[in-house]
VEXDREN-2710 file (C-alpha; in Angstrom, 1 decimal):
% VEXDREN-2710
k/r/px/py/pz
1/MET/157.8/176.0/141.8
2/LYS/158.7/172.3/143.1
3/SER/159.8/169.8/140.0
4/SER/157.2/167.9/140.9
5/ASP/154.4/170.3/141.1
6/ALA/155.8/171.2/137.3
7/THR/155.3/167.7/136.2
8/ARG/151.9/167.6/137.3
9/SER/150.8/171.0/135.9
10/GLN/152.1/169.6/132.8
11/VAL/150.7/167.0/132.8
12/LEU/147.2/168.0/134.0
13/ASP/147.6/171.1/131.2
14/GLY/148.1/168.2/128.3
15/ILE/151.7/168.9/128.5
16/ARG/154.4/166.1/128.5
17/PRO/156.5/166.1/131.2
18/THR/159.8/167.6/130.3
19/THR/161.2/166.3/133.4
20/ALA/161.2/162.6/135.1
21/PRO/159.4/162.1/138.4
22/SER/161.9/162.5/141.7
23/ASN/160.2/159.6/143.5
24/TRP/157.9/157.3/143.2
25/ARG/155.3/159.3/145.0
26/ASP/155.4/161.7/142.4
27/ARG/155.0/159.1/140.1
28/LEU/151.6/158.0/141.5
29/ARG/150.8/161.2/141.6
30/LEU/150.8/161.7/137.7
31/PHE/148.3/159.1/137.7
32/GLY/145.6/160.9/140.6
33/TYR/147.1/159.3/143.7
34/ALA/147.8/162.4/145.3
35/GLY/148.8/160.4/148.9
36/CYS/147.2/160.5/152.4
37/PRO/147.4/163.7/154.5
38/ARG/149.0/162.8/157.8
39/THR/146.4/162.1/160.3
40/ASP/146.3/162.5/164.4
41/ILE/145.9/158.9/165.5
42/ARG/143.5/160.3/168.1
43/GLU/141.1/161.2/165.0
44/ARG/141.5/157.5/164.4
45/LEU/140.4/156.2/167.9
46/VAL/137.5/158.7/168.2
47/PRO/136.7/160.9/165.0
48/PRO/135.5/164.1/166.1
49/PHE/132.2/165.7/165.1
50/PRO/132.1/167.7/161.8
51/LYS/131.8/171.4/162.2
52/PRO/128.4/171.6/161.6
53/GLY/127.3/173.5/157.9
54/THR/125.5/176.9/157.9
55/ARG/124.9/176.9/154.2
56/VAL/121.2/176.7/154.8
57/TRP/120.8/178.9/157.2
58/GLU/122.8/181.1/155.6
59/LEU/120.7/180.9/152.6
60/MET/117.4/181.4/154.6
61/GLY/118.4/185.1/155.5
62/LEU/120.7/184.0/158.9
63/SER/124.0/186.4/159.2
64/PRO/127.2/184.1/159.9
65/THR/127.2/183.9/163.8
66/PRO/123.2/183.0/164.3
67/ALA/123.7/180.7/161.3
68/TYR/125.8/178.6/162.9
69/ARG/124.4/178.7/166.1
70/VAL/121.3/177.6/165.2
71/ALA/123.4/174.3/162.7
72/LYS/124.9/173.0/166.3
73/ALA/121.8/173.3/167.8
74/MET/120.3/170.8/165.2
75/GLY/122.1/168.0/167.0
76/TRP/119.9/167.8/169.8
77/LEU/116.6/170.2/168.0
78/GLY/116.2/168.2/165.1
79/PRO/116.0/164.6/166.8
80/VAL/113.5/166.4/169.2
81/LEU/111.3/167.4/166.1
82/VAL/111.6/164.3/164.3
83/ALA/110.4/162.4/167.9
84/VAL/107.7/165.2/168.5
85/LEU/106.0/164.1/164.9
86/ALA/106.8/160.8/166.4
87/GLY/104.7/161.2/169.1
88/ALA/101.7/162.8/167.5
89/ILE/100.9/160.3/165.3
90/ARG/101.4/157.6/168.0
91/PHE/99.5/159.4/170.4
92/TRP/96.6/160.2/168.0
93/ARG/93.2/158.3/169.1
94/LEU/95.3/156.0/171.1
95/GLY/92.1/154.8/173.0
96/HIS/90.9/153.5/169.5
97/PRO/89.3/150.8/169.3
98/ARG/88.3/151.1/172.5
99/ASN/88.6/147.1/173.1
100/ILE/91.1/144.6/174.3
101/VAL/93.0/143.8/171.1
102/PHE/95.2/140.2/170.6
103/ASP/97.7/139.6/173.4
104/GLU/96.3/143.2/175.6
105/THR/94.4/140.2/176.9
106/TYR/96.9/139.0/178.8
107/TYR/99.5/141.9/179.5
108/ALA/97.2/144.9/180.1
109/LYS/95.1/142.5/182.7
110/ASP/98.6/140.8/184.5
111/ALA/100.0/144.5/184.4
112/TRP/96.7/145.7/186.7
113/SER/97.4/142.4/188.4
114/LEU/100.9/143.7/189.9
115/LEU/99.9/146.8/190.4
116/ARG/97.5/145.6/192.8
117/LEU/98.8/142.3/194.2
118/GLY/102.4/142.7/193.2
119/TYR/102.9/139.5/191.4
120/GLU/100.2/138.3/188.5
121/GLY/96.8/137.0/189.9
122/THR/93.8/134.9/188.3
123/TRP/91.2/136.0/186.3
124/PRO/88.0/134.6/184.9
125/ASP/87.8/133.8/180.9
126/ARG/88.8/136.3/178.6
127/LYS/85.4/136.0/177.3
128/ILE/83.8/137.0/180.5
129/ALA/86.7/139.3/181.8
130/ASP/87.4/141.1/178.8
131/PRO/83.5/142.3/178.7
132/GLN/83.3/143.2/182.1
133/ILE/86.7/145.5/182.3
134/LEU/85.4/147.4/179.3
135/ALA/81.6/147.5/180.7
136/HIS/80.6/151.1/182.6
137/PRO/80.2/150.4/185.4
138/GLN/83.9/148.9/185.2
139/VAL/83.8/145.4/186.8
140/ILE/87.3/143.7/187.7
141/PRO/87.3/140.7/188.5
142/LEU/90.9/139.9/189.7
143/SER/91.4/137.2/192.4
144/ASP/94.6/137.1/194.4
145/THR/95.3/133.3/193.4
146/GLY/98.8/133.7/192.2
147/ALA/99.1/132.7/188.1
148/PHE/101.5/130.2/186.1
149/VAL/102.7/133.5/183.4
150/ALA/104.9/132.7/180.3
151/HIS/107.4/136.1/180.5
152/PRO/109.1/137.9/183.5
153/PRO/107.1/141.0/185.2
154/THR/109.3/144.2/184.2
155/GLY/107.0/144.6/180.5
156/LYS/103.8/144.4/182.5
157/TRP/105.2/146.4/184.8
158/VAL/105.9/149.6/182.2
159/ILE/102.5/148.8/181.1
160/ALA/100.9/149.1/184.7
161/LEU/102.8/152.7/185.2
162/GLY/100.4/153.5/182.4
163/GLU/97.7/152.0/184.1
164/TRP/98.3/153.7/187.4
165/MET/97.9/157.0/185.8
166/LEU/95.1/157.1/183.8
167/GLY/93.1/153.7/185.2
168/LEU/92.4/150.2/183.6
169/ASN/91.1/151.2/179.7
170/PRO/93.0/151.3/176.3
171/PHE/94.5/154.8/176.4
172/GLY/95.8/154.2/180.1
173/TRP/97.3/150.1/179.3
174/ARG/98.6/151.7/176.1
175/PHE/100.1/154.9/177.1
176/MET/103.5/153.4/178.2
177/THR/104.2/151.5/175.0
178/ALA/103.4/154.8/173.0
179/ALA/105.3/156.8/175.1
180/LEU/108.7/154.4/174.6
181/GLY/107.6/154.3/171.0
182/THR/108.5/158.0/170.6
183/LEU/111.3/158.3/172.7
184/SER/112.7/155.1/170.8
185/VAL/112.7/157.4/168.2
186/LEU/114.5/160.1/170.2
187/MET/117.3/157.6/170.9
188/LEU/117.6/156.3/167.3
189/CYS/118.0/159.9/165.8
190/ARG/120.9/160.6/168.8
191/ILE/122.6/156.8/168.3
192/GLY/122.7/157.6/164.6
193/ARG/124.1/160.7/165.0
194/ARG/126.8/159.4/167.3
195/LEU/127.4/156.3/164.7
196/PHE/127.4/158.2/161.9
197/ARG/128.8/161.5/163.1
198/SER/125.9/163.2/161.2
199/THR/122.8/165.3/162.8
200/VAL/121.1/164.6/159.3
201/LEU/121.6/160.8/159.0
202/GLY/120.7/160.5/162.8
203/CYS/117.4/162.3/161.9
204/MET/116.8/160.3/158.8
205/ALA/116.9/157.0/160.6
206/GLY/114.6/158.3/163.4
207/ALA/112.5/159.7/160.9
208/LEU/112.3/156.1/159.5
209/MET/111.6/154.6/162.4
210/ALA/108.9/157.0/162.7
211/VAL/107.3/156.3/159.8
212/ASP/107.3/152.1/160.3
213/GLY/104.5/150.1/160.5
214/LEU/105.5/147.8/162.8
215/HIS/106.8/149.9/165.0
216/PHE/104.2/152.4/164.9
217/VAL/101.5/149.5/165.4
218/MET/103.9/148.5/168.5
219/SER/103.9/151.3/169.9
220/ARG/100.0/151.4/170.3
221/ALA/99.0/148.2/172.2
222/ALA/100.1/147.1/175.4
223/LEU/102.6/144.4/174.2
224/LEU/105.6/143.6/175.3
225/ASP/107.8/143.4/172.3
226/LEU/108.5/147.2/172.3
227/VAL/109.7/147.4/175.5
228/VAL/112.0/144.8/174.7
229/MET/112.8/146.9/171.8
230/PHE/113.5/150.1/173.8
231/PHE/115.7/148.4/176.4
232/VAL/117.6/147.0/173.6
233/LEU/118.2/150.0/172.0
234/ALA/119.1/152.2/175.0
235/ALA/121.8/149.4/175.9
236/PHE/122.9/149.5/172.8
237/GLY/123.5/153.5/173.1
238/CYS/125.2/153.1/176.4
239/LEU/127.7/150.9/174.7
240/LEU/128.6/153.0/171.8
241/ILE/129.0/156.0/174.7
242/ASP/131.4/153.6/176.4
243/ARG/132.8/152.8/173.1
244/ASP/133.9/156.7/172.5
245/SER/134.6/157.1/176.2
246/ALA/137.1/154.3/176.8
247/ARG/138.5/155.3/173.2
248/ALA/138.9/158.6/173.9
249/ARG/141.1/157.7/177.2
250/LEU/143.3/155.6/175.3
251/ALA/144.1/158.4/172.6
252/ALA/144.8/160.9/176.0
253/ALA/147.7/158.5/176.9
254/LEU/149.3/158.5/174.0
255/PRO/152.6/159.9/173.6
256/VAL/152.5/163.2/171.3
257/GLY/155.2/163.5/168.7
258/GLU/156.2/166.4/166.5
259/GLY/153.5/169.0/164.9
260/GLY/151.5/167.9/167.9
261/HIS/150.7/164.6/166.5
262/ALA/150.0/161.4/168.2
263/ARG/151.2/158.1/167.0
264/PRO/150.8/154.5/168.1
265/ASP/152.8/153.4/170.9
266/GLN/153.0/149.5/172.2
267/ASP/153.5/150.4/176.0
268/THR/150.3/152.8/175.6
269/GLY/148.6/150.3/173.7
270/ASP/149.5/146.7/176.1
271/HIS/149.2/148.7/179.6
272/ALA/147.2/151.9/179.5
273/GLY/143.9/151.4/181.5
274/THR/140.3/152.8/180.3
275/GLY/139.2/154.1/184.2
276/VAL/135.7/153.5/185.3
277/ARG/133.3/152.7/182.7
278/PRO/130.0/154.1/184.0
279/TRP/127.9/153.8/180.7
280/ARG/129.3/149.9/180.2
281/LEU/127.3/149.6/183.7
282/THR/123.9/151.6/182.7
283/ALA/124.5/149.2/179.6
284/GLY/124.4/146.0/181.7
285/LEU/120.9/147.7/183.6
286/PHE/119.2/148.2/180.4
287/LEU/119.9/144.4/179.2
288/GLY/118.6/142.9/182.7
289/LEU/115.5/144.9/182.1
290/ALA/115.0/143.9/178.4
291/ALA/116.0/139.9/179.7
292/SER/113.2/140.7/182.8
293/THR/110.9/141.5/179.9
294/LYS/111.2/138.7/177.5
295/TRP/113.7/136.1/177.8
296/ASN/115.1/137.0/174.2
297/GLY/116.9/139.9/175.8
298/LEU/119.4/137.1/176.7
299/TYR/120.5/136.6/173.5
300/VAL/121.1/140.2/173.1
301/LEU/123.1/140.5/176.0
302/ALA/125.5/137.7/174.6
303/PHE/125.4/139.4/171.2
304/PHE/126.2/142.7/172.6
305/MET/129.3/141.1/175.2
306/VAL/130.9/140.1/172.4
307/LEU/130.3/142.8/170.2
308/THR/132.2/145.3/173.0
309/VAL/134.8/142.9/173.7
310/LEU/135.5/143.2/169.8
311/TRP/135.5/147.4/169.8
312/ASP/137.8/147.0/173.1
313/VAL/140.1/144.8/170.2
314/GLY/140.5/147.6/167.7
315/ALA/141.1/150.2/170.5
316/ARG/144.0/148.4/171.7
317/ARG/145.3/147.7/167.8
318/VAL/144.6/151.3/166.6
319/ALA/146.7/152.7/170.0
320/GLY/149.4/150.4/169.0
321/ALA/148.8/147.2/171.3
322/ARG/151.6/144.6/169.7
323/HIS/149.0/141.5/170.8
324/PRO/145.4/143.2/171.0
325/TYR/143.7/139.9/171.6
326/ARG/146.2/139.2/174.5
327/THR/145.7/142.5/175.8
328/VAL/142.0/142.6/176.0
329/LEU/141.6/139.1/177.6
330/ARG/144.2/140.6/180.1
331/ARG/143.0/143.6/180.8
332/ASP/139.4/144.3/179.6
333/LEU/137.7/141.2/179.5
334/GLY/137.1/140.3/183.0
335/TRP/136.1/143.9/183.5
336/SER/133.6/144.1/180.7
337/VAL/131.9/140.9/182.0
338/LEU/131.7/142.2/185.5
339/SER/130.1/145.6/184.2
340/VAL/127.5/144.1/182.4
341/VAL/126.5/140.4/183.4
342/PRO/126.2/141.3/187.3
343/VAL/124.5/143.6/186.6
344/ALA/122.1/142.1/184.7
345/VAL/121.6/139.3/186.7
346/VAL/121.3/141.9/189.6
347/THR/118.4/144.2/187.9
348/TYR/116.8/140.7/186.6
349/LEU/116.1/139.5/190.4
350/ALA/115.2/142.7/191.8
351/THR/112.4/143.2/189.0
352/TRP/110.9/139.9/190.7
353/THR/110.6/142.1/194.1
354/GLY/106.6/141.7/193.8
355/TRP/106.6/138.2/193.9
356/PHE/109.4/137.5/196.2
357/LEU/107.1/139.5/199.1
358/SER/104.1/137.7/198.2
359/ASP/102.7/134.8/199.7
360/ASN/100.3/133.8/197.3
361/GLY/102.6/134.4/194.0
362/TYR/102.2/131.5/192.0
363/GLY/104.8/129.0/193.0
364/ARG/106.3/131.1/195.6
365/HIS/106.7/128.5/198.5
366/TRP/107.6/125.7/196.6
367/ALA/111.0/125.4/198.2
368/ASP/110.0/126.1/201.7
369/GLY/110.9/123.0/203.6
370/ARG/112.9/121.2/200.8
371/GLY/116.1/119.7/201.3
372/GLY/118.6/118.0/198.7
373/THR/121.7/119.6/197.1
374/TRP/120.8/122.9/196.9
375/SER/119.1/123.7/199.8
376/TRP/122.1/126.0/200.7
377/ILE/120.4/128.4/198.0
378/PRO/117.6/130.4/199.7
379/ALA/114.2/129.0/199.4
380/PRO/112.7/132.5/197.5
381/LEU/115.6/131.9/195.1
382/ARG/115.2/128.0/194.4
383/SER/111.7/129.0/194.2
384/LEU/111.6/131.1/191.4
385/TRP/114.4/128.9/189.7
386/HIS/111.8/126.2/189.4
387/TYR/109.4/128.8/188.4
388/GLU/111.4/129.7/185.5
389/TYR/112.2/126.2/184.4
390/GLY/108.3/125.3/184.1
391/VAL/108.0/128.6/182.2
392/TYR/111.3/127.4/179.7
393/GLN/109.6/124.3/179.4
394/PHE/105.8/125.9/178.6
395/ASN/107.6/128.0/176.2
396/VAL/110.2/126.1/174.2
397/GLY/107.1/123.6/174.0
398/LEU/104.5/125.8/172.6
399/HIS/103.5/124.0/169.2
400/THR/99.6/125.3/169.4
401/TRP/98.5/126.1/165.5
402/HIS/98.0/129.3/165.1
403/ARG/96.6/131.0/161.9
404/TYR/99.3/134.2/162.0
405/GLU/102.1/132.1/163.1
406/SER/105.0/132.4/160.7
407/ASN/108.9/131.5/160.1
408/PRO/111.3/134.4/160.9
409/TRP/112.7/133.5/157.1
410/SER/109.9/135.3/155.9
411/TRP/110.1/138.1/158.3
412/LEU/112.4/140.5/156.6
413/VAL/110.1/140.2/153.8
414/LEU/106.9/140.7/155.6
415/GLY/105.8/137.2/154.5
416/ARG/102.9/136.9/157.7
417/PRO/102.3/139.8/159.0
418/VAL/99.3/139.5/162.3
419/ALA/95.9/140.9/162.3
420/PHE/95.5/142.2/165.8
421/SER/92.3/142.9/165.3
422/TYR/89.9/142.5/162.3
423/GLN/85.8/143.2/162.0
424/SER/83.4/144.0/158.9
425/PRO/81.0/146.5/159.9
426/LYS/78.1/146.6/157.1
427/PRO/76.6/149.3/155.4
428/GLY/75.6/152.5/158.1
429/GLN/77.2/150.6/160.6
430/ASP/80.4/152.2/162.6
431/GLY/80.7/154.9/159.7
432/CYS/80.7/152.4/156.8
433/HIS/79.0/154.5/153.7
434/ALA/80.2/151.5/150.9
435/ALA/77.5/149.0/149.1
436/SER/79.8/146.6/149.3
437/GLY/80.8/146.6/153.0
438/CYS/83.4/148.1/155.0
439/SER/86.7/146.1/156.6
440/GLN/88.4/147.3/160.0
441/GLU/91.7/146.3/160.6
442/ILE/94.9/146.4/162.9
443/LEU/97.8/144.6/160.8
444/ALA/101.5/144.7/162.5
445/LEU/103.0/145.1/159.0
446/GLY/106.0/147.2/158.3
447/THR/106.1/149.5/155.7
448/PRO/106.9/147.8/153.1
449/LEU/109.4/150.2/151.0
450/LEU/111.0/150.7/154.0
451/TRP/111.4/147.0/155.2
452/TRP/112.4/145.9/151.4
453/SER/115.2/149.0/150.8
454/ALA/116.5/147.5/154.3
455/CYS/117.2/144.0/152.6
456/CYS/119.4/145.7/150.2
457/ALA/121.0/147.6/152.8
458/LEU/122.0/144.5/155.1
459/VAL/123.4/143.2/152.1
460/TYR/125.1/146.9/151.4
461/LEU/126.3/146.8/155.2
462/LEU/127.7/143.1/154.8
463/TYR/130.2/144.4/152.3
464/ARG/131.4/147.6/154.0
465/TRP/131.5/144.9/157.3
466/ALA/133.6/142.2/155.4
467/LEU/135.6/144.0/152.5
468/ARG/136.0/147.1/153.7
469/ARG/136.2/146.7/157.6
470/ASP/133.4/149.1/158.8
471/TRP/132.7/149.0/162.2
472/ARG/129.6/150.8/162.1
473/ALA/127.9/148.4/159.6
474/GLY/129.5/145.7/162.0
475/ALA/127.9/147.4/165.0
476/ILE/124.3/147.3/163.1
477/LEU/124.3/144.2/161.7
478/CYS/125.5/142.6/165.3
479/ALA/122.6/144.2/167.0
480/ALA/119.6/143.3/164.4
481/GLY/121.6/139.4/164.1
482/ALA/120.8/139.9/168.0
483/GLY/116.9/140.4/167.6
484/TYR/116.8/138.4/165.1
485/LEU/118.9/135.3/164.4
486/PRO/118.1/133.9/167.3
487/TRP/115.0/132.7/166.4
488/PHE/115.8/130.4/163.8
489/LEU/116.7/128.2/166.9
490/TYR/112.6/127.6/167.5
491/GLN/111.4/127.7/163.6
492/ASP/108.8/124.6/164.7
493/ARG/107.5/126.8/168.2
494/THR/104.6/129.2/167.5
495/ILE/106.5/132.5/167.0
496/PHE/105.1/135.6/165.1
497/SER/106.4/138.4/162.8
498/PHE/106.1/141.1/165.3
499/TYR/108.8/139.8/167.2
500/ALA/110.8/141.7/164.7
501/VAL/110.3/144.8/166.5
502/VAL/113.2/144.2/168.4
503/PHE/115.5/144.9/165.5
504/VAL/113.5/147.6/163.4
505/PRO/116.0/150.5/165.2
506/TYR/118.8/148.8/163.6
507/LEU/117.2/148.0/159.9
508/CYS/116.4/151.9/159.9
509/LEU/120.1/152.7/160.9
510/ALA/120.9/150.2/158.1
511/VAL/118.9/152.2/155.3
512/ALA/120.4/155.3/156.9
513/MET/123.4/154.2/156.4
514/MET/123.1/153.0/152.3
515/LEU/121.3/156.6/152.1
516/GLY/124.8/157.9/153.3
517/ALA/126.6/156.1/150.4
518/LEU/124.0/157.7/148.1
519/LEU/124.4/161.1/149.2
520/GLY/128.3/160.6/148.4
521/PRO/131.8/161.2/150.1
522/PRO/132.9/164.2/152.0
523/GLY/134.8/165.0/148.8
524/ALA/131.9/164.5/146.5
525/THR/131.7/166.9/143.3
526/GLU/128.4/169.3/144.0
527/LYS/127.3/167.9/140.7
528/ARG/127.6/164.4/142.8
529/ARG/125.9/165.4/146.0
530/ILE/122.9/166.4/144.3
531/ARG/122.0/163.7/142.7
532/GLY/122.7/161.7/145.7
533/ALA/120.3/164.2/147.5
534/VAL/117.6/163.7/144.8
535/ALA/118.1/159.9/144.8
536/ALA/118.1/159.5/148.9
537/SER/114.9/162.0/149.2
538/ALA/112.7/160.1/146.6
539/LEU/113.2/157.1/148.6
540/VAL/112.5/158.7/152.2
541/LEU/109.4/160.6/150.7
542/LEU/108.3/157.1/148.9
543/ILE/108.8/155.5/152.3
544/ALA/106.8/158.0/153.9
545/TRP/104.3/157.8/151.4
546/ASN/104.1/153.8/152.1
547/PHE/103.2/154.2/155.3
548/ILE/100.6/157.1/154.7
549/TYR/98.6/154.8/152.1
550/PHE/98.9/151.7/154.9
551/LEU/98.1/153.8/157.6
552/PRO/94.2/152.9/157.8
553/ILE/94.9/149.4/158.4
554/TYR/97.8/150.5/161.0
555/THR/94.5/152.1/163.2
556/GLY/91.9/150.2/162.7
557/GLN/89.8/152.8/160.3
558/THR/86.2/152.0/158.7
559/ILE/87.5/151.7/154.9
560/PRO/85.4/150.8/152.0
561/TYR/85.8/146.7/151.7
562/PRO/87.6/147.0/148.2
563/SER/90.1/150.0/149.5
564/TRP/91.1/147.3/152.5
565/HIS/91.4/144.4/149.9
566/ALA/93.9/146.9/147.7
567/ARG/96.3/146.9/150.3
568/MET/96.8/143.4/150.6
569/TRP/99.8/143.1/148.2
570/LEU/100.5/139.7/149.2
571/ASP/98.0/136.7/149.2
572/THR/99.5/136.1/152.6
573/TRP/98.5/139.1/154.3
574/VAL/94.9/138.7/154.1
END
């Protein structure tokens, strides 16, 4: 036995050491600091996915080999099962209520117009058009005169796909948002798995979003904000894959020393290329689609560009670059911008193809025959610029009071949710059997326990990012901030809390990361793990129960008025 090991053994047995520690490492071991084993720098660049655990499956009676196969398959099977659950509750009675809910009066009709004309036509007043659309036989009073609309066309093209398959009816115009809401749960499970290197935490994040009330309601309404959320989440996932791929190329270029361990190398860090990055190009495509649904996607583009550049800086630093910022400016920044911004711009313009090809689209021929400084730019592009400038002026100048408008400061604590629909059936009407009368409401309200837990989780992530330099916390905070912070620039404008659905996935990731910390680090004792698992499971079950409790006011079910009022936990929810 070595003297250092003998010394440590004597200390653990309560015996005073007979020999002095030989060096400072041995002295640190006396106090429990064993020193870090030497790790391969490639594992810092691209942490490997841990080997799937088989203990649960072996306890269920499987032999080791089948148990390993099942555990490995859970990387996809788990997310798919969570997504199936999310889809089942989102498509359940999707056509109810059979009326036009809130802003569906704009987007469902504009989507049908795009399908028929290629651009947004003109409809009569909603009090005339809406009953005709819902009538039997149906009347569609669409005119081919171009109409001024406040948002680009992509989100309405998405809604139009459902109408093309299923017709101009509530189920048809809600079908695609329900499908994207379901797919976004699947994506979040896989994104969480890649981010945390844990299938359990990834599926937990997806499951939390599956039972979030705001995401649920927006998945069942033909509005644009969930479409923005889907494209932004897809872009975030693409950038995560790009991050791993680029760092893997750097890791492969590092020199390998004795024992097969790679080490940082200044020459590699400064000069190694990261090759073609198709996932970054794909992210640009999705960000262009997000911006061409609603303009708040442009802010996400800016945030994500900063995020991916900082990821490149971190990769260069770990690889051994002496001046990582200079290296990124010299080798990566230009390609980063060219990989994302031009793709997003081309995608944005391509979504206006129907308008470009039309003769009656609003403002389509505004620039025809006009001269001036910018006459060298093709007239259709100048006409689009003029149209979009008018849209910008309209949006920033929208100050009309609305009963359900809210300030962004209140969104995280669910200060003022939006009632998409509210009816008060009398006894004997619409399944109302209560003498006191009933209520039917669709309330765009996040699951309260989830959102209030997310407030705590965001504080924890700020600590992890600012004081522990945890890049995962920084990525989640950046994505959440991209969807949230820009709205503070428009606090005097008419805005609504359901815009927050764009950053719901990152609140769920934040809660999942907090629950992961609650479960304990990999080296924790079994007792610590059990306590953490009980606490984390209790919180998840409470959130699920909270969603079920509020489900009647997410789906417009007929419930007694006292039951509805009991669910109005805050006065501002009424």
